[in-house]
Each structure stands twice: as C-alpha cells, then as structure tokens.
Backbone bond lengths (Angstrom), bond angles and torsions (degrees), N, CA, C in turn:
res aa  C-N    CA-C-N  psi(-1)  N-CA   C-N-CA  omega(-1)  CA-C   N-CA-C  phi
1 M - - - 1.447 - - 1.523 110.73 -
2 T 1.308 119.64 -50.78 1.461 122.24 -177.81 1.524 111.25 -64.81
3 Q 1.323 118.39 -44.83 1.464 121.28 179.72 1.524 110.23 -61.01
4 Y 1.320 117.54 -42.28 1.465 121.30 178.36 1.521 110.08 -61.22
5 D 1.332 117.09 -48.17 1.467 121.41 -179.48 1.522 111.36 -60.40
6 A 1.328 117.08 -39.81 1.464 121.50 -178.69 1.522 111.74 -67.32
7 T 1.324 117.90 -29.89 1.472 120.69 -177.28 1.520 113.56 -100.01
8 H 1.324 118.65 1.25 1.462 122.05 179.44 1.531 111.19 -128.08
9 L 1.313 116.24 50.88 1.462 121.48 178.55 1.528 110.28 -78.63
10 S 1.311 116.32 153.35 1.462 121.33 172.80 1.519 108.63 -72.04
11 P 1.347 118.34 156.21 1.469 120.11 178.60 1.531 111.63 -53.92
12 G 1.320 116.74 129.82 1.455 122.73 179.23 1.519 114.11 85.20
13 Q 1.304 117.96 -10.01 1.455 121.69 -179.84 1.532 109.29 -79.66
14 T 1.340 116.94 135.65 1.468 121.39 -179.84 1.527 112.61 -121.01
15 E 1.342 116.83 -2.21 1.457 120.33 -179.37 1.520 110.35 -134.32
16 Y 1.316 115.14 155.92 1.450 123.18 175.89 1.522 107.80 -143.74
17 V 1.308 117.60 167.69 1.466 121.16 178.44 1.524 107.89 -90.07
18 P 1.325 117.42 111.45 1.468 120.37 -178.46 1.525 111.93 -78.55
19 C 1.311 115.81 158.72 1.465 121.12 172.58 1.525 106.92 -102.99
20 N 1.326 116.69 102.85 1.459 122.41 -179.83 1.528 112.85 -103.95
21 F 1.333 116.40 -8.01 1.466 120.48 -177.87 1.521 108.07 -157.72
22 F 1.331 116.69 141.26 1.455 118.89 170.12 1.515 110.06 -139.41
23 N 1.313 115.02 154.41 1.452 122.75 -179.50 1.523 107.82 -126.29
24 V 1.312 116.13 136.00 1.464 121.51 179.00 1.524 108.42 -128.53
25 W 1.342 116.31 139.12 1.451 120.01 -179.17 1.521 110.64 -152.58
26 I 1.330 115.20 166.64 1.454 123.11 176.50 1.529 107.65 -102.90
27 I 1.323 116.59 133.75 1.460 120.80 176.31 1.532 108.15 -105.73
28 L 1.337 115.04 133.09 1.462 121.91 179.96 1.520 109.43 -115.92
29 K 1.316 116.86 141.44 1.466 121.35 172.10 1.518 106.75 -123.15
30 N 1.328 115.18 122.09 1.459 121.34 -175.14 1.530 111.16 54.27
31 G 1.350 116.73 34.49 1.452 122.13 177.37 1.521 115.51 84.26
32 A 1.334 117.96 -5.48 1.469 121.41 -178.82 1.526 109.94 -101.73
33 P 1.335 118.19 133.21 1.466 120.87 178.73 1.529 111.45 -59.14
34 Q 1.327 115.88 134.01 1.459 122.03 179.41 1.521 112.23 -111.43
35 G 1.323 116.46 -20.20 1.457 119.68 -179.87 1.512 111.89 162.23
36 Q 1.303 113.41 170.91 1.462 121.78 176.52 1.526 106.51 -107.77
37 I 1.311 116.59 128.45 1.462 122.55 -176.33 1.526 109.19 -112.85
38 C 1.325 116.48 142.21 1.456 121.88 178.18 1.524 108.83 -132.47
39 S 1.322 117.07 132.89 1.461 122.63 177.97 1.517 109.12 -123.52
40 F 1.328 116.14 140.08 1.458 122.53 -178.03 1.523 110.01 -111.45
41 Y 1.358 116.33 141.55 1.462 121.37 -176.48 1.527 110.54 -136.22
42 S 1.317 115.96 152.95 1.468 120.68 179.57 1.524 112.07 -83.58
43 K 1.338 117.01 -15.43 1.464 119.86 177.07 1.525 108.82 -139.28
44 P 1.321 117.22 152.50 1.464 120.44 179.67 1.530 111.94 -68.54
45 W 1.317 115.82 145.92 1.455 122.28 175.47 1.518 108.34 -113.63
46 G 1.318 116.13 142.10 1.458 121.40 179.50 1.515 112.23 -92.20
47 I 1.295 115.70 177.56 1.458 122.23 -179.63 1.534 112.00 -59.85
48 E 1.319 116.66 -27.74 1.473 119.83 -178.78 1.531 112.32 -66.09
49 Q 1.339 118.42 -20.13 1.461 121.25 176.80 1.528 112.25 -91.72
50 A 1.306 118.19 -5.79 1.468 122.28 -176.79 1.524 109.73 -81.87
51 T 1.323 116.52 79.57 1.461 119.90 -174.58 1.528 113.11 -121.85
52 N 1.328 118.90 10.70 1.460 120.54 179.33 1.520 108.86 -85.00
53 Y 1.311 116.30 103.83 1.460 121.06 -178.44 1.524 112.06 -100.00
54 G 1.320 117.23 0.13 1.453 120.75 -179.11 1.515 111.11 107.55
55 D 1.327 115.92 -152.48 1.458 122.26 -173.05 1.525 108.59 -143.74
56 S 1.316 116.73 113.15 1.462 119.55 -177.08 1.527 112.81 -72.94
57 V 1.324 118.17 -23.34 1.473 120.80 179.46 1.525 110.50 -68.66
58 N 1.330 116.97 -44.40 1.466 121.46 -178.94 1.525 112.56 -96.74
59 H 1.329 116.94 5.80 1.464 123.25 179.88 1.526 111.54 56.76
60 V 1.336 115.21 43.83 1.462 122.13 178.21 1.519 108.43 -104.79
61 T 1.328 116.30 131.44 1.457 121.24 177.41 1.522 109.76 -129.52
62 I 1.317 114.38 158.37 1.462 122.80 179.09 1.523 107.27 -108.68
63 T 1.330 116.84 135.48 1.461 120.60 178.46 1.523 109.67 -143.71
64 E 1.316 116.04 162.67 1.465 122.03 176.67 1.528 112.14 52.26
65 S 1.310 117.31 51.85 1.460 122.47 -179.23 1.528 110.27 -91.50
66 F 1.326 115.72 127.22 1.460 121.66 179.67 1.523 109.79 -133.15
67 G 1.328 116.38 137.56 1.463 121.89 177.19 1.520 110.28 -114.15
68 Y 1.317 115.79 144.00 1.461 122.28 -179.45 1.523 108.82 -130.23
69 T 1.329 116.65 130.37 1.463 122.72 -177.91 1.520 110.18 -111.34
70 L 1.326 116.39 135.63 1.458 121.92 175.11 1.520 108.37 -64.98
71 T 1.325 117.76 126.96 1.463 122.01 -175.67 1.520 111.69 -59.30
72 Q 1.316 117.04 -51.35 1.460 121.23 176.27 1.523 107.16 -103.32
73 Q 1.329 116.32 109.26 1.460 121.60 -175.64 1.528 111.66 -62.67
74 D 1.331 115.74 138.26 1.453 123.73 179.39 1.539 108.39 -91.85
75 S 1.313 117.91 126.70 1.465 121.42 -177.93 1.522 112.70 -76.66
76 G 1.316 117.74 -21.56 1.461 120.27 -177.87 1.519 113.19 85.13
77 V 1.340 117.72 3.08 1.453 122.38 179.49 1.523 108.83 -101.89
78 V 1.328 116.59 129.30 1.451 121.59 -179.58 1.524 108.33 -94.10
79 A 1.334 117.32 126.01 1.473 122.04 177.56 1.534 107.76 -94.19
80 Y 1.316 115.31 125.81 1.480 120.11 179.39 1.494 110.49 -99.39
C-alpha cells in the first residue's frame, strides 16, 4: 500500500499518507466468526487506544486482535 501510494502521486503532489501500523482482528456476532477485519494507520497506536470491545446491543465482540508496526517509520514525503 505505501509503495503504491509513493509511486502514484498526483501531479505536483509530494506527500502521501503512509501505512506505519495496522491492526487485524476477528469479529464475532453471537459468538460466531463473521470475518477478519484489518485497519491501516499512519502512526502506531498503543495498548491504551485498544478500547473497542464490540457492541452489546448487536452481540458483536472483537477477538484475536493483533497490531503490527513498521520498524522504520515512513514519513510520507517523497524525495525527488
């Protein structure tokens, strides 16, 4: 995703939104797996932001959540 964004800028554009962190998890409804979800972020998030526990009204829960951080952070600036 980041490499594609860096090489497909609009004319005159010198920056893009890098993917420096992503989180992947399983969503359950009434205890049954519904899918695997992945979210991409420009900066890493810590455990203190991990507050999505699901939805008790629709009986949706989050499980098996893992976050991965890019070792060398991408600034999103393209050097010409």
